[in-house]
C-alpha positions as CSV (number, residue, x, y, z in Angstrom):
1,M,81.0,30.5,121.2
2,E,83.7,28.1,119.8
3,E,81.1,26.3,117.8
4,E,79.9,29.6,116.3
5,E,83.5,30.5,115.4
6,R,84.0,27.1,113.8
7,I,80.8,27.5,111.7
8,A,81.8,31.1,110.7
9,S,85.3,29.8,109.7
10,L,83.8,27.0,107.7
11,R,81.5,29.3,105.9
12,R,84.4,31.6,105.0
13,S,86.4,28.7,103.7
14,I,83.5,27.5,101.6
15,L,83.0,31.0,100.1
16,I,86.7,31.6,99.5
17,T,87.3,28.2,98.0
18,T,84.3,28.4,95.7
19,S,85.3,31.9,94.6
20,I,88.9,30.8,93.9
21,F,87.7,27.9,91.8
22,F,85.4,30.2,89.7
23,I,88.3,32.5,89.1
24,A,90.5,29.5,88.2
25,Q,88.0,28.3,85.7
26,C,87.8,31.8,84.1
27,T,91.6,31.8,83.9
28,L,91.6,28.3,82.3
29,F,89.0,29.3,79.8
30,L,91.0,32.5,79.1
31,I,94.1,30.4,78.3
32,F,92.2,28.2,75.9
33,S,90.4,31.2,74.3
34,V,93.6,33.3,73.8
35,N,95.6,30.4,72.3
36,A,92.7,29.3,70.0
37,G,91.3,32.8,69.3
38,F,87.7,32.2,70.6
39,D,85.2,34.8,69.6
40,S,82.9,36.4,72.2
41,K,80.1,33.9,71.6
42,Y,81.7,31.3,73.8
43,W,82.5,33.7,76.6
44,S,78.9,34.8,76.6
45,I,78.0,31.1,77.1
46,F,80.7,30.3,79.5
47,L,80.3,33.1,82.0
48,P,76.6,32.7,82.9
49,I,76.8,28.9,83.0
50,S,79.9,28.7,85.1
51,G,78.9,31.6,87.3
52,G,75.4,30.1,88.0
53,F,76.9,26.7,88.5
54,H,79.4,27.9,91.1
55,I,76.6,29.8,92.9
56,I,74.6,26.6,93.1
57,V,77.7,24.7,94.4
58,L,78.2,27.4,97.1
59,V,74.6,27.3,98.2
60,M,74.6,23.5,98.4
61,L,77.8,23.4,100.5
62,L,76.4,25.9,102.9
63,L,73.2,23.9,103.2
64,F,75.2,20.8,104.0
65,Q,77.7,22.5,106.3
66,D,76.8,20.1,109.1
67,D,78.2,17.2,107.1
68,F,81.8,18.6,107.2
69,I,82.6,15.9,109.7
70,I,85.4,13.3,109.8
71,E,83.3,10.1,109.7
72,S,85.9,7.9,111.6
73,T,86.4,10.4,114.5
74,G,83.3,12.6,114.5
75,K,85.6,15.7,114.3
76,K,83.8,18.8,113.0
77,L,85.8,20.7,110.4
78,D,86.3,24.5,110.5
79,R,87.5,24.5,106.8
80,I,87.4,22.5,103.6
81,N,90.0,19.7,103.8
82,L,92.4,18.7,101.0
83,A,90.4,15.7,99.7
84,N,87.2,17.9,99.4
85,I,89.2,20.6,97.6
86,I,90.3,18.1,95.0
87,T,86.7,16.9,94.6
88,L,85.5,20.5,94.2
89,S,88.2,21.1,91.6
90,R,86.6,18.3,89.5
91,V,83.0,19.6,90.1
92,S,84.1,23.2,89.2
93,T,85.5,22.1,85.8
94,M,82.2,20.7,84.5
95,P,80.9,24.0,82.9
96,T,84.3,24.7,81.5
97,L,84.5,21.3,79.9
98,L,81.1,21.6,78.5
99,V,81.7,24.9,76.7
100,L,85.2,23.9,75.6
101,V,84.0,20.8,73.9
102,M,81.4,22.9,72.1
103,A,84.1,25.2,70.9
104,A,86.3,22.3,69.9
105,K,83.9,21.7,67.0
106,Q,85.2,25.0,65.5
107,Y,88.6,25.5,67.0
108,R,91.7,23.3,67.2
109,I,91.8,22.5,70.9
110,R,91.1,18.8,70.9
111,I,94.5,17.6,72.1
112,P,94.7,20.0,75.1
113,L,91.0,19.2,75.8
114,L,91.9,15.5,75.9
115,I,94.6,16.3,78.5
116,L,92.1,18.3,80.6
117,V,89.7,15.3,80.6
118,A,92.5,13.0,81.6
119,L,93.3,15.3,84.5
120,I,89.6,15.4,85.6
121,F,89.6,11.6,85.7
122,L,92.8,11.7,87.7
123,T,91.3,13.8,90.4
124,D,88.6,11.2,90.8
125,F,91.3,8.8,91.8
126,L,93.3,11.2,94.0
127,D,90.5,12.6,96.3
128,G,89.4,9.1,97.4
129,R,93.0,7.9,97.9
130,I,94.0,11.0,99.9
131,S,90.9,11.0,102.1
132,R,91.4,7.3,103.0
133,K,95.2,7.5,103.5
134,T,94.9,10.6,105.7
135,N,91.8,9.4,107.5
136,Q,89.9,12.5,106.2
137,V,86.8,10.8,104.8
138,T,83.7,13.1,105.3
139,R,80.1,12.7,104.6
140,V,80.0,15.8,102.5
141,G,83.0,14.5,100.6
142,R,81.3,11.3,99.7
143,M,78.2,13.2,98.6
144,M,80.3,15.5,96.5
145,D,82.3,12.7,95.0
146,S,79.1,10.8,94.0
147,A,77.5,14.1,92.6
148,S,80.7,14.9,90.6
149,D,80.7,11.5,89.0
150,Y,77.1,11.8,87.9
151,T,77.5,15.5,86.9
152,L,80.5,14.5,84.7
153,L,78.4,11.7,83.1
154,V,75.6,14.2,82.3
155,V,78.0,16.7,80.8
156,L,79.9,14.1,78.7
157,S,76.6,12.6,77.6
158,V,75.3,16.0,76.4
159,I,78.7,16.6,74.7
160,F,78.7,13.2,72.9
161,Q,75.2,13.6,71.7
162,Y,76.1,17.1,70.5
163,Y,79.0,15.5,68.5
164,S,76.8,12.5,67.4
165,L,79.4,10.3,69.0
166,I,76.8,8.1,70.7
167,P,73.4,7.0,69.3
168,G,70.3,8.7,70.5
169,W,69.0,5.5,72.2
170,F,72.2,5.3,74.3
171,F,72.0,9.0,75.3
172,R,68.4,8.5,76.4
173,L,69.3,5.3,78.4
174,V,72.0,7.2,80.3
175,L,69.6,10.0,81.1
176,V,66.9,7.6,82.3
177,R,69.5,5.9,84.5
178,L,70.7,9.3,86.0
179,G,67.1,10.5,86.2
180,I,66.1,7.4,88.2
181,Q,69.1,7.9,90.5
182,A,68.1,11.6,91.1
183,L,64.5,10.7,91.7
184,L,65.3,7.9,94.2
185,M,67.8,10.2,96.1
186,A,65.1,12.9,96.2
187,I,62.6,10.5,97.7
188,L,65.2,9.3,100.3
189,A,66.0,12.9,101.2
190,V,62.3,13.6,101.8
191,V,61.6,10.4,103.8
192,K,64.9,10.2,105.7
193,K,65.2,14.0,106.1
194,R,68.8,13.8,104.7
195,I,70.8,12.3,101.9
196,E,72.6,9.1,102.8
197,P,75.6,8.8,100.4
198,N,75.8,5.1,99.6
199,S,77.2,3.4,96.5
200,T,76.8,-0.2,95.5
201,F,79.3,-2.4,93.6
202,M,77.0,-2.3,90.6
203,G,76.7,1.4,90.8
204,K,80.5,1.8,90.7
205,V,80.6,-0.6,87.7
206,N,78.0,1.5,86.0
207,V,80.0,4.7,86.4
208,A,83.3,3.1,85.5
209,S,81.9,1.4,82.4
210,I,80.4,4.6,81.0
211,M,83.6,6.5,81.9
212,V,85.7,3.9,80.0
213,L,83.4,4.1,77.0
214,Y,83.4,7.9,76.9
215,T,87.2,7.9,77.2
216,L,87.3,5.8,74.1
217,E,84.9,8.2,72.4
218,I,87.0,11.2,73.4
219,I,90.2,9.5,72.0
220,Q,88.2,8.9,68.8
221,L,87.2,12.5,68.6
222,A,90.7,13.8,69.4
223,V,92.5,11.8,66.7
224,Q,89.5,12.0,64.3
225,A,89.4,8.2,63.9
226,P,86.6,6.7,61.8
227,S,83.7,5.1,63.6
228,L,84.5,1.4,64.1
229,L,82.4,-1.6,65.0
230,I,84.3,-2.0,68.3
231,F,82.7,1.3,69.5
232,R,79.2,0.1,68.7
233,I,79.8,-3.3,70.5
234,A,81.2,-1.4,73.5
235,E,78.0,0.8,73.5
236,W,75.8,-2.3,73.7
237,I,77.9,-3.9,76.4
238,V,77.7,-0.8,78.6
239,A,74.0,-0.5,77.8
240,V,73.4,-4.0,79.3
241,I,75.4,-2.9,82.4
242,I,73.3,0.2,82.7
243,V,70.0,-1.7,82.6
244,I,71.3,-4.1,85.3
245,G,72.4,-1.1,87.3
246,I,68.9,0.4,87.2
247,F,67.4,-2.7,88.8
248,D,70.3,-2.8,91.3
249,K,69.7,0.9,92.2
250,I,66.0,0.2,92.8
251,V,66.8,-2.7,95.1
252,S,69.3,-0.6,97.0
253,F,66.7,2.2,97.3
254,F,64.2,-0.1,99.1
255,D,67.0,-1.4,101.3
256,A,67.9,2.2,102.3
257,L,64.2,2.9,103.1
258,K,64.2,0.1,105.5
259,S,67.5,0.9,107.2
260,K,67.9,3.3,110.1
261,P,69.7,6.6,109.2
262,S,73.4,6.8,110.2
263,T,74.3,9.0,113.1
264,P,76.6,11.9,112.1
């Protein structure tokens, strides 16, 4: 009976937390729209995208409710912990960021948008630090953290292509890298009957290098600086890192196929 109560409590926590974040994103978008004077066009884009995205997040969290376990102790959680809440806050902001950057092409919101992106990057540092410091590392937290990084990269890549801040070949290379990542994870999920969240050093370098490049591109967009040779050189350096990362991910995939699944 206690286990049933724990699961019911966890499901309520997931539902309430996801709903609060959706309301928070609507409020954030409202603040931007009131100050900048958005027309209804952007609200008609934001609401279905954000609403649908949060429903998907809710469903995924419910599907992986068995992974709300402290990895070091095996303790099963009856609610979402602080580190996971911070990770969810980053995930929740992705649709808002996407639509706001689209609106920034027409409205003067680039500086506050830059601040928002900086805060999103900050949460990526905070959730990992808090989870390790408080011994609250969970399997679902590691999965969400990895998913949020790649979701952010997809959103930013689409945005930068929309603004023509990155060349088409670089955009396609990033999508190929993320597509291979998704495909290999799907195969592992089918073969292993679960997703094993595992990041390699090269994988972290891949994400970090793209994030740094995109941060430079966002600064360029915010201050309306001219396109410089240094940005093009940075793109080629990151492209080489991405290609190396693709081969590293394939090697890691075959290693994961051979390994035994970890016990929750």
